[in-house]
N, CA, C and O atoms as a Tripos MOL2 file, in Angstrom:
@<TRIPOS>MOLECULE
protein
  252   251    63     0     0
PROTEIN
NO_CHARGES

@<TRIPOS>ATOM
      1 N         -14.2920  134.6110   30.9090 N.3       1 MET1
      2 CA        -14.7050  134.8830   29.5690 C.3       1 MET1
      3 C         -15.9670  135.7800   29.6320 C.2       1 MET1
      4 O         -16.8380  135.5190   30.4610 O.2       1 MET1
      5 N         -16.0860  136.7570   28.8420 N.am      2 VAL2
      6 CA        -17.2280  137.6340   28.7950 C.3       2 VAL2
      7 C         -18.3460  136.9600   28.0020 C.2       2 VAL2
      8 O         -18.1330  136.4630   26.8960 O.2       2 VAL2
      9 N         -19.5540  136.9560   28.6010 N.am      3 HIS3
     10 CA        -20.7580  136.2680   28.0220 C.3       3 HIS3
     11 C         -21.6100  137.4160   27.5230 C.2       3 HIS3
     12 O         -22.0060  138.2990   28.2850 O.2       3 HIS3
     13 N         -21.8850  137.3870   26.2240 N.am      4 ILE4
     14 CA        -22.7380  138.4360   25.5940 C.3       4 ILE4
     15 C         -24.0760  137.7990   25.1320 C.2       4 ILE4
     16 O         -24.0950  136.7150   24.5480 O.2       4 ILE4
     17 N         -25.1730  138.5010   25.4090 N.am      5 LEU5
     18 CA        -26.4310  138.1670   24.9240 C.3       5 LEU5
     19 C         -26.8070  139.0980   23.7690 C.2       5 LEU5
     20 O         -26.9090  140.3100   23.9540 O.2       5 LEU5
     21 N         -27.0170  138.5180   22.5540 N.am      6 ILE6
     22 CA        -27.3770  139.3300   21.3730 C.3       6 ILE6
     23 C         -28.8720  139.0780   21.1350 C.2       6 ILE6
     24 O         -29.3070  137.9490   20.9050 O.2       6 ILE6
     25 N         -29.6340  140.1650   21.1980 N.am      7 VAL7
     26 CA        -31.0880  140.1030   21.0210 C.3       7 VAL7
     27 C         -31.4470  140.8560   19.7750 C.2       7 VAL7
     28 O         -31.4500  142.0870   19.7450 O.2       7 VAL7
     29 N         -31.7560  140.0860   18.7270 N.am      8 ASP8
     30 CA        -32.1490  140.6730   17.4320 C.3       8 ASP8
     31 C         -32.9260  139.6480   16.6790 C.2       8 ASP8
     32 O         -32.5630  138.4720   16.7030 O.2       8 ASP8
     33 N         -33.9690  140.0310   16.0170 N.am      9 ASP9
     34 CA        -34.8270  139.1170   15.2070 C.3       9 ASP9
     35 C         -34.3030  138.9430   13.7950 C.2       9 ASP9
     36 O         -34.8230  138.1160   13.0460 O.2       9 ASP9
     37 N         -33.2960  139.6950   13.4160 N.am     10 ASP10
     38 CA        -32.7130  139.5430   12.0930 C.3      10 ASP10
     39 C         -31.4780  138.5780   12.2110 C.2      10 ASP10
     40 O         -30.4280  138.9200   12.7530 O.2      10 ASP10
     41 N         -31.6860  137.4070   11.6830 N.am     11 LYS11
     42 CA        -30.6790  136.3530   11.7880 C.3      11 LYS11
     43 C         -29.4430  136.6900   11.0630 C.2      11 LYS11
     44 O         -28.3840  136.1920   11.4440 O.2      11 LYS11
     45 N         -29.4770  137.5000   10.0390 N.am     12 ASN12
     46 CA        -28.2980  137.8840    9.2930 C.3      12 ASN12
     47 C         -27.3630  138.7920   10.1700 C.2      12 ASN12
     48 O         -26.1360  138.6950   10.1300 O.2      12 ASN12
     49 N         -27.9990  139.6240   10.9130 N.am     13 ILE13
     50 CA        -27.1770  140.4750   11.8730 C.3      13 ILE13
     51 C         -26.6190  139.6070   12.9780 C.2      13 ILE13
     52 O         -25.4720  139.8040   13.3810 O.2      13 ILE13
     53 N         -27.3750  138.6630   13.4790 N.am     14 CYS14
     54 CA        -26.8030  137.7660   14.4940 C.3      14 CYS14
     55 C         -25.6080  137.0040   13.9760 C.2      14 CYS14
     56 O         -24.5940  136.8710   14.6610 O.2      14 CYS14
     57 N         -25.7360  136.4960   12.7440 N.am     15 GLU15
     58 CA        -24.6110  135.7880   12.1410 C.3      15 GLU15
     59 C         -23.3490  136.6630   11.9730 C.2      15 GLU15
     60 O         -22.2240  136.2370   12.2350 O.2      15 GLU15
     61 N         -23.5940  137.8900   11.5310 N.am     16 LEU16
     62 CA        -22.4610  138.8010   11.3490 C.3      16 LEU16
     63 C         -21.7970  139.0690   12.7100 C.2      16 LEU16
     64 O         -20.5720  139.0030   12.8120 O.2      16 LEU16
     65 N         -22.5950  139.3740   13.7690 N.am     17 LEU17
     66 CA        -22.0360  139.6430   15.0650 C.3      17 LEU17
     67 C         -21.3030  138.3850   15.5820 C.2      17 LEU17
     68 O         -20.2330  138.5210   16.1770 O.2      17 LEU17
     69 N         -21.8350  137.1880   15.3780 N.am     18 GLU18
     70 CA        -21.1890  135.9870   15.7900 C.3      18 GLU18
     71 C         -19.8350  135.8450   15.1120 C.2      18 GLU18
     72 O         -18.8490  135.4730   15.7470 O.2      18 GLU18
     73 N         -19.7940  136.1470   13.8110 N.am     19 LEU19
     74 CA        -18.5680  136.0030   13.0610 C.3      19 LEU19
     75 C         -17.4120  136.9000   13.7050 C.2      19 LEU19
     76 O         -16.2620  136.4700   13.7960 O.2      19 LEU19
     77 N         -17.7590  138.0830   14.1170 N.am     20 TYR20
     78 CA        -16.7200  138.9570   14.6540 C.3      20 TYR20
     79 C         -16.4860  138.7170   16.1270 C.2      20 TYR20
     80 O         -15.3300  138.7200   16.5510 O.2      20 TYR20
     81 N         -17.4940  138.5110   16.9200 N.am     21 LEU21
     82 CA        -17.2970  138.4100   18.3750 C.3      21 LEU21
     83 C         -16.7910  137.0130   18.7980 C.2      21 LEU21
     84 O         -15.9200  136.9290   19.6640 O.2      21 LEU21
     85 N         -17.2950  135.9500   18.2300 N.am     22 ALA22
     86 CA        -16.7890  134.6250   18.5950 C.3      22 ALA22
     87 C         -15.2750  134.5360   18.2510 C.2      22 ALA22
     88 O         -14.4930  133.9330   18.9860 O.2      22 ALA22
     89 N         -14.9060  135.1360   17.1490 N.am     23 ASP23
     90 CA        -13.4860  135.1120   16.7580 C.3      23 ASP23
     91 C         -12.5620  135.7980   17.7560 C.2      23 ASP23
     92 O         -11.3680  135.5110   17.8370 O.2      23 ASP23
     93 N         -13.1680  136.7240   18.5190 N.am     24 GLN24
     94 CA        -12.4080  137.4550   19.5300 C.3      24 GLN24
     95 C         -12.4850  136.7610   20.9080 C.2      24 GLN24
     96 O         -11.9520  137.2710   21.8940 O.2      24 GLN24
     97 N         -13.1310  135.6330   20.9600 N.am     25 GLY25
     98 CA        -13.1490  134.7980   22.1920 C.3      25 GLY25
     99 C         -14.3110  135.0900   23.1080 C.2      25 GLY25
    100 O         -14.2870  134.6490   24.2570 O.2      25 GLY25
    101 N         -15.3140  135.7980   22.6750 N.am     26 TYR26
    102 CA        -16.5210  136.0470   23.5470 C.3      26 TYR26
    103 C         -17.4570  134.8430   23.4510 C.2      26 TYR26
    104 O         -17.5900  134.1940   22.4130 O.2      26 TYR26
    105 N         -18.1200  134.5730   24.6360 N.am     27 SER27
    106 CA        -19.1340  133.5890   24.6790 C.3      27 SER27
    107 C         -20.4440  134.2650   24.2920 C.2      27 SER27
    108 O         -20.7960  135.3160   24.8280 O.2      27 SER27
    109 N         -21.1520  133.6550   23.3660 N.am     28 LEU28
    110 CA        -22.3460  134.3250   22.8210 C.3      28 LEU28
    111 C         -23.6340  133.4690   23.0230 C.2      28 LEU28
    112 O         -23.6180  132.2440   22.9070 O.2      28 LEU28
    113 N         -24.7240  134.1710   23.3250 N.am     29 THR29
    114 CA        -26.0450  133.5200   23.3730 C.3      29 THR29
    115 C         -26.9090  134.4720   22.5710 C.2      29 THR29
    116 O         -26.7310  135.6900   22.5750 O.2      29 THR29
    117 N         -27.9030  133.8210   21.8470 N.am     30 PHE30
    118 CA        -28.7770  134.6090   20.9810 C.3      30 PHE30
    119 C         -30.2460  134.4520   21.4100 C.2      30 PHE30
    120 O         -30.6760  133.3740   21.8200 O.2      30 PHE30
    121 N         -30.9890  135.5370   21.3060 N.am     31 ALA31
    122 CA        -32.4540  135.5220   21.4440 C.3      31 ALA31
    123 C         -33.0380  136.3440   20.3250 C.2      31 ALA31
    124 O         -32.5300  137.4030   19.9590 O.2      31 ALA31
    125 N         -34.1600  135.8020   19.7760 N.am     32 HIS32
    126 CA        -34.7650  136.5290   18.6360 C.3      32 HIS32
    127 C         -36.0470  137.2120   18.9730 C.2      32 HIS32
    128 O         -36.7500  137.6770   18.0760 O.2      32 HIS32
    129 N         -36.3850  137.2940   20.2520 N.am     33 ASP33
    130 CA        -37.4830  138.1100   20.7270 C.3      33 ASP33
    131 C         -37.2460  138.5010   22.1430 C.2      33 ASP33
    132 O         -36.4540  137.8770   22.8490 O.2      33 ASP33
    133 N         -37.9440  139.5570   22.5790 N.am     34 GLY34
    134 CA        -37.7020  140.0840   23.9270 C.3      34 GLY34
    135 C         -38.0930  139.1170   25.0290 C.2      34 GLY34
    136 O         -37.4280  139.0940   26.0650 O.2      34 GLY34
    137 N         -39.1140  138.3330   24.8640 N.am     35 SER35
    138 CA        -39.5530  137.3800   25.8460 C.3      35 SER35
    139 C         -38.4540  136.3150   26.1840 C.2      35 SER35
    140 O         -38.1810  136.0080   27.3450 O.2      35 SER35
    141 N         -37.8480  135.7800   25.0930 N.am     36 LEU36
    142 CA        -36.8380  134.7920   25.2730 C.3      36 LEU36
    143 C         -35.5980  135.4750   25.9050 C.2      36 LEU36
    144 O         -34.9190  134.8610   26.7280 O.2      36 LEU36
    145 N         -35.3090  136.6970   25.5390 N.am     37 ALA37
    146 CA        -34.2040  137.4090   26.1480 C.3      37 ALA37
    147 C         -34.3510  137.5900   27.6630 C.2      37 ALA37
    148 O         -33.3880  137.4400   28.4160 O.2      37 ALA37
    149 N         -35.5450  137.9070   28.0820 N.am     38 LEU38
    150 CA        -35.7810  137.9950   29.5540 C.3      38 LEU38
    151 C         -35.5740  136.6500   30.2270 C.2      38 LEU38
    152 O         -34.9620  136.5740   31.2920 O.2      38 LEU38
    153 N         -36.0700  135.6110   29.6240 N.am     39 ASP39
    154 CA        -35.8460  134.2370   30.2240 C.3      39 ASP39
    155 C         -34.3680  133.9170   30.3360 C.2      39 ASP39
    156 O         -33.9250  133.3500   31.3350 O.2      39 ASP39
    157 N         -33.6150  134.2740   29.3310 N.am     40 ILE40
    158 CA        -32.1430  134.0290   29.3380 C.3      40 ILE40
    159 C         -31.4440  134.7580   30.3860 C.2      40 ILE40
    160 O         -30.5600  134.2270   31.0590 O.2      40 ILE40
    161 N         -31.8570  136.0780   30.5530 N.am     41 ILE41
    162 CA        -31.2320  136.9400   31.5390 C.3      41 ILE41
    163 C         -31.5100  136.4090   32.9580 C.2      41 ILE41
    164 O         -30.6550  136.4960   33.8390 O.2      41 ILE41
    165 N         -32.6980  135.8660   33.1600 N.am     42 LYS42
    166 CA        -33.0810  135.3890   34.4690 C.3      42 LYS42
    167 C         -32.3260  134.1230   34.8270 C.2      42 LYS42
    168 O         -32.1320  133.8530   36.0120 O.2      42 LYS42
    169 N         -31.8820  133.3170   33.8290 N.am     43 ASN43
    170 CA        -31.3390  132.0240   34.1010 C.3      43 ASN43
    171 C         -29.8660  131.8530   33.7820 C.2      43 ASN43
    172 O         -29.3360  130.7660   34.0100 O.2      43 ASN43
    173 N         -29.1650  132.8710   33.2610 N.am     44 GLN44
    174 CA        -27.8120  132.7680   32.8870 C.3      44 GLN44
    175 C         -27.0340  134.0100   33.3380 C.2      44 GLN44
    176 O         -27.6020  135.0950   33.4560 O.2      44 GLN44
    177 N         -25.7970  133.8510   33.5750 N.am     45 ASP45
    178 CA        -24.9420  135.0040   33.9200 C.3      45 ASP45
    179 C         -24.5040  135.7170   32.6490 C.2      45 ASP45
    180 O         -23.6540  135.2020   31.9230 O.2      45 ASP45
    181 N         -25.0650  136.8930   32.3600 N.am     46 ILE46
    182 CA        -24.7890  137.6640   31.1650 C.3      46 ILE46
    183 C         -24.0250  138.8780   31.5690 C.2      46 ILE46
    184 O         -24.4110  139.5850   32.5000 O.2      46 ILE46
    185 N         -22.8960  139.1410   30.8520 N.am     47 ASP47
    186 CA        -22.0780  140.3010   31.1960 C.3      47 ASP47
    187 C         -22.5240  141.5690   30.2930 C.2      47 ASP47
    188 O         -22.4220  142.7040   30.7570 O.2      47 ASP47
    189 N         -22.9780  141.3600   29.1060 N.am     48 LEU48
    190 CA        -23.3360  142.4470   28.2100 C.3      48 LEU48
    191 C         -24.5120  142.0350   27.3530 C.2      48 LEU48
    192 O         -24.6010  140.8720   26.9570 O.2      48 LEU48
    193 N         -25.4180  142.9500   27.0520 N.am     49 VAL49
    194 CA        -26.5200  142.6930   26.1510 C.3      49 VAL49
    195 C         -26.4250  143.6420   24.9440 C.2      49 VAL49
    196 O         -26.2730  144.8510   25.1180 O.2      49 VAL49
    197 N         -26.5100  143.1240   23.7870 N.am     50 ILE50
    198 CA        -26.6300  143.9130   22.5580 C.3      50 ILE50
    199 C         -28.0830  143.7530   22.1230 C.2      50 ILE50
    200 O         -28.5060  142.6540   21.7650 O.2      50 ILE50
    201 N         -28.8370  144.8260   22.1520 N.am     51 LEU51
    202 CA        -30.3740  144.7720   22.0590 C.3      51 LEU51
    203 C         -30.8740  145.6000   20.9330 C.2      51 LEU51
    204 O         -30.6340  146.8050   20.8610 O.2      51 LEU51
    205 N         -31.5640  144.9570   20.0640 N.am     52 ASP52
    206 CA        -32.3310  145.6700   18.9970 C.3      52 ASP52
    207 C         -33.6150  146.1470   19.6700 C.2      52 ASP52
    208 O         -34.1890  145.4060   20.4670 O.2      52 ASP52
    209 N         -34.0820  147.3510   19.3780 N.am     53 ILE53
    210 CA        -35.2320  147.8240   20.0350 C.3      53 ILE53
    211 C         -36.5330  147.4460   19.3370 C.2      53 ILE53
    212 O         -37.5910  147.5000   19.9630 O.2      53 ILE53
    213 N         -36.4910  147.0780   18.1030 N.am     54 MET54
    214 CA        -37.6890  146.6650   17.3050 C.3      54 MET54
    215 C         -37.7420  145.1600   17.2590 C.2      54 MET54
    216 O         -37.2190  144.5570   16.3210 O.2      54 MET54
    217 N         -38.3770  144.5150   18.2720 N.am     55 LEU55
    218 CA        -38.4340  143.0640   18.3680 C.3      55 LEU55
    219 C         -39.9240  142.5830   18.4090 C.2      55 LEU55
    220 O         -40.8180  143.3500   18.7670 O.2      55 LEU55
    221 N         -40.1460  141.3840   18.0570 N.am     56 PRO56
    222 CA        -41.4570  140.8040   18.2250 C.3      56 PRO56
    223 C         -41.6900  140.3790   19.6760 C.2      56 PRO56
    224 O         -40.7110  140.2380   20.4090 O.2      56 PRO56
    225 N         -42.8640  140.1770   20.1110 N.am     57 VAL57
    226 CA        -43.3660  139.7780   21.3820 C.3      57 VAL57
    227 C         -43.1500  140.9000   22.4290 C.2      57 VAL57
    228 O         -44.1350  141.5260   22.8200 O.2      57 VAL57
    229 N         -42.0010  141.1690   22.8720 N.am     58 ILE58
    230 CA        -41.6960  142.3030   23.7760 C.3      58 ILE58
    231 C         -40.5670  143.0570   23.0760 C.2      58 ILE58
    232 O         -39.5370  142.4540   22.7750 O.2      58 ILE58
    233 N         -40.7240  144.3410   22.8100 N.am     59 ASN59
    234 CA        -39.7170  145.0810   22.0700 C.3      59 ASN59
    235 C         -38.5910  145.5160   23.0260 C.2      59 ASN59
    236 O         -38.7060  145.3290   24.2380 O.2      59 ASN59
    237 N         -37.5440  146.0730   22.5070 N.am     60 GLY60
    238 CA        -36.3730  146.4890   23.2640 C.3      60 GLY60
    239 C         -36.6640  147.6210   24.1880 C.2      60 GLY60
    240 O         -35.8230  147.9530   25.0240 O.2      60 GLY60
    241 N         -37.8360  148.2440   24.0800 N.am     61 CYS61
    242 CA        -38.1800  149.3580   24.9730 C.3      61 CYS61
    243 C         -39.0070  148.8280   26.1510 C.2      61 CYS61
    244 O         -39.4050  149.6210   27.0050 O.2      61 CYS61
    245 N         -39.2780  147.5330   26.2310 N.am     62 GLY62
    246 CA        -40.0320  146.9480   27.3330 C.3      62 GLY62
    247 C         -41.5180  146.9910   27.1580 C.2      62 GLY62
    248 O         -42.2420  146.8160   28.1380 O.2      62 GLY62
    249 N         -42.0320  147.2210   25.9320 N.am     63 ARG63
    250 CA        -43.4750  147.2870   25.7140 C.3      63 ARG63
    251 C         -43.9240  146.1540   24.8010 C.2      63 ARG63
    252 O         -45.1110  146.0390   24.4980 O.2      63 ARG63
@<TRIPOS>BOND
     1     1     2 1
     2     2     3 1
     3     3     4 2
     4     3     5 am
     5     5     6 1
     6     6     7 1
     7     7     8 2
     8     7     9 am
     9     9    10 1
    10    10    11 1
    11    11    12 2
    12    11    13 am
    13    13    14 1
    14    14    15 1
    15    15    16 2
    16    15    17 am
    17    17    18 1
    18    18    19 1
    19    19    20 2
    20    19    21 am
    21    21    22 1
    22    22    23 1
    23    23    24 2
    24    23    25 am
    25    25    26 1
    26    26    27 1
    27    27    28 2
    28    27    29 am
    29    29    30 1
    30    30    31 1
    31    31    32 2
    32    31    33 am
    33    33    34 1
    34    34    35 1
    35    35    36 2
    36    35    37 am
    37    37    38 1
    38    38    39 1
    39    39    40 2
    40    39    41 am
    41    41    42 1
    42    42    43 1
    43    43    44 2
    44    43    45 am
    45    45    46 1
    46    46    47 1
    47    47    48 2
    48    47    49 am
    49    49    50 1
    50    50    51 1
    51    51    52 2
    52    51    53 am
    53    53    54 1
    54    54    55 1
    55    55    56 2
    56    55    57 am
    57    57    58 1
    58    58    59 1
    59    59    60 2
    60    59    61 am
    61    61    62 1
    62    62    63 1
    63    63    64 2
    64    63    65 am
    65    65    66 1
    66    66    67 1
    67    67    68 2
    68    67    69 am
    69    69    70 1
    70    70    71 1
    71    71    72 2
    72    71    73 am
    73    73    74 1
    74    74    75 1
    75    75    76 2
    76    75    77 am
    77    77    78 1
    78    78    79 1
    79    79    80 2
    80    79    81 am
    81    81    82 1
    82    82    83 1
    83    83    84 2
    84    83    85 am
    85    85    86 1
    86    86    87 1
    87    87    88 2
    88    87    89 am
    89    89    90 1
    90    90    91 1
    91    91    92 2
    92    91    93 am
    93    93    94 1
    94    94    95 1
    95    95    96 2
    96    95    97 am
    97    97    98 1
    98    98    99 1
    99    99   100 2
   100    99   101 am
   101   101   102 1
   102   102   103 1
   103   103   104 2
   104   103   105 am
   105   105   106 1
   106   106   107 1
   107   107   108 2
   108   107   109 am
   109   109   110 1
   110   110   111 1
   111   111   112 2
   112   111   113 am
   113   113   114 1
   114   114   115 1
   115   115   116 2
   116   115   117 am
   117   117   118 1
   118   118   119 1
   119   119   120 2
   120   119   121 am
   121   121   122 1
   122   122   123 1
   123   123   124 2
   124   123   125 am
   125   125   126 1
   126   126   127 1
   127   127   128 2
   128   127   129 am
   129   129   130 1
   130   130   131 1
   131   131   132 2
   132   131   133 am
   133   133   134 1
   134   134   135 1
   135   135   136 2
   136   135   137 am
   137   137   138 1
   138   138   139 1
   139   139   140 2
   140   139   141 am
   141   141   142 1
   142   142   143 1
   143   143   144 2
   144   143   145 am
   145   145   146 1
   146   146   147 1
   147   147   148 2
   148   147   149 am
   149   149   150 1
   150   150   151 1
   151   151   152 2
   152   151   153 am
   153   153   154 1
   154   154   155 1
   155   155   156 2
   156   155   157 am
   157   157   158 1
   158   158   159 1
   159   159   160 2
   160   159   161 am
   161   161   162 1
   162   162   163 1
   163   163   164 2
   164   163   165 am
   165   165   166 1
   166   166   167 1
   167   167   168 2
   168   167   169 am
   169   169   170 1
   170   170   171 1
   171   171   172 2
   172   171   173 am
   173   173   174 1
   174   174   175 1
   175   175   176 2
   176   175   177 am
   177   177   178 1
   178   178   179 1
   179   179   180 2
   180   179   181 am
   181   181   182 1
   182   182   183 1
   183   183   184 2
   184   183   185 am
   185   185   186 1
   186   186   187 1
   187   187   188 2
   188   187   189 am
   189   189   190 1
   190   190   191 1
   191   191   192 2
   192   191   193 am
   193   193   194 1
   194   194   195 1
   195   195   196 2
   196   195   197 am
   197   197   198 1
   198   198   199 1
   199   199   200 2
   200   199   201 am
   201   201   202 1
   202   202   203 1
   203   203   204 2
   204   203   205 am
   205   205   206 1
   206   206   207 1
   207   207   208 2
   208   207   209 am
   209   209   210 1
   210   210   211 1
   211   211   212 2
   212   211   213 am
   213   213   214 1
   214   214   215 1
   215   215   216 2
   216   215   217 am
   217   217   218 1
   218   218   219 1
   219   219   220 2
   220   219   221 am
   221   221   222 1
   222   222   223 1
   223   223   224 2
   224   223   225 am
   225   225   226 1
   226   226   227 1
   227   227   228 2
   228   227   229 am
   229   229   230 1
   230   230   231 1
   231   231   232 2
   232   231   233 am
   233   233   234 1
   234   234   235 1
   235   235   236 2
   236   235   237 am
   237   237   238 1
   238   238   239 1
   239   239   240 2
   240   239   241 am
   241   241   242 1
   242   242   243 1
   243   243   244 2
   244   243   245 am
   245   245   246 1
   246   246   247 1
   247   247   248 2
   248   247   249 am
   249   249   250 1
   250   250   251 1
   251   251   252 2
@<TRIPOS>SUBSTRUCTURE
     1 MET1         2 RESIDUE 1 A MET
     2 VAL2         6 RESIDUE 1 A VAL
     3 HIS3        10 RESIDUE 1 A HIS
     4 ILE4        14 RESIDUE 1 A ILE
     5 LEU5        18 RESIDUE 1 A LEU
     6 ILE6        22 RESIDUE 1 A ILE
     7 VAL7        26 RESIDUE 1 A VAL
     8 ASP8        30 RESIDUE 1 A ASP
     9 ASP9        34 RESIDUE 1 A ASP
    10 ASP10       38 RESIDUE 1 A ASP
    11 LYS11       42 RESIDUE 1 A LYS
    12 ASN12       46 RESIDUE 1 A ASN
    13 ILE13       50 RESIDUE 1 A ILE
    14 CYS14       54 RESIDUE 1 A CYS
    15 GLU15       58 RESIDUE 1 A GLU
    16 LEU16       62 RESIDUE 1 A LEU
    17 LEU17       66 RESIDUE 1 A LEU
    18 GLU18       70 RESIDUE 1 A GLU
    19 LEU19       74 RESIDUE 1 A LEU
    20 TYR20       78 RESIDUE 1 A TYR
    21 LEU21       82 RESIDUE 1 A LEU
    22 ALA22       86 RESIDUE 1 A ALA
    23 ASP23       90 RESIDUE 1 A ASP
    24 GLN24       94 RESIDUE 1 A GLN
    25 GLY25       98 RESIDUE 1 A GLY
    26 TYR26      102 RESIDUE 1 A TYR
    27 SER27      106 RESIDUE 1 A SER
    28 LEU28      110 RESIDUE 1 A LEU
    29 THR29      114 RESIDUE 1 A THR
    30 PHE30      118 RESIDUE 1 A PHE
    31 ALA31      122 RESIDUE 1 A ALA
    32 HIS32      126 RESIDUE 1 A HIS
    33 ASP33      130 RESIDUE 1 A ASP
    34 GLY34      134 RESIDUE 1 A GLY
    35 SER35      138 RESIDUE 1 A SER
    36 LEU36      142 RESIDUE 1 A LEU
    37 ALA37      146 RESIDUE 1 A ALA
    38 LEU38      150 RESIDUE 1 A LEU
    39 ASP39      154 RESIDUE 1 A ASP
    40 ILE40      158 RESIDUE 1 A ILE
    41 ILE41      162 RESIDUE 1 A ILE
    42 LYS42      166 RESIDUE 1 A LYS
    43 ASN43      170 RESIDUE 1 A ASN
    44 GLN44      174 RESIDUE 1 A GLN
    45 ASP45      178 RESIDUE 1 A ASP
    46 ILE46      182 RESIDUE 1 A ILE
    47 ASP47      186 RESIDUE 1 A ASP
    48 LEU48      190 RESIDUE 1 A LEU
    49 VAL49      194 RESIDUE 1 A VAL
    50 ILE50      198 RESIDUE 1 A ILE
    51 LEU51      202 RESIDUE 1 A LEU
    52 ASP52      206 RESIDUE 1 A ASP
    53 ILE53      210 RESIDUE 1 A ILE
    54 MET54      214 RESIDUE 1 A MET
    55 LEU55      218 RESIDUE 1 A LEU
    56 PRO56      222 RESIDUE 1 A PRO
    57 VAL57      226 RESIDUE 1 A VAL
    58 ILE58      230 RESIDUE 1 A ILE
    59 ASN59      234 RESIDUE 1 A ASN
    60 GLY60      238 RESIDUE 1 A GLY
    61 CYS61      242 RESIDUE 1 A CYS
    62 GLY62      246 RESIDUE 1 A GLY
    63 ARG63      250 RESIDUE 1 A ARG
């Protein structure tokens, strides 16, 4: 199963992506800021990241 990390601080966007992707059988994990996303990537096997670039704490550009 493909494991996707969705990184976005807009919970409505996350819910919409979950609606479509979970229905297709993807395993999903969510992070709402860049710092949490980095922790997840370090500790879980992630196949694909969908990343918003305007995030709190650490943005999608790494700054």
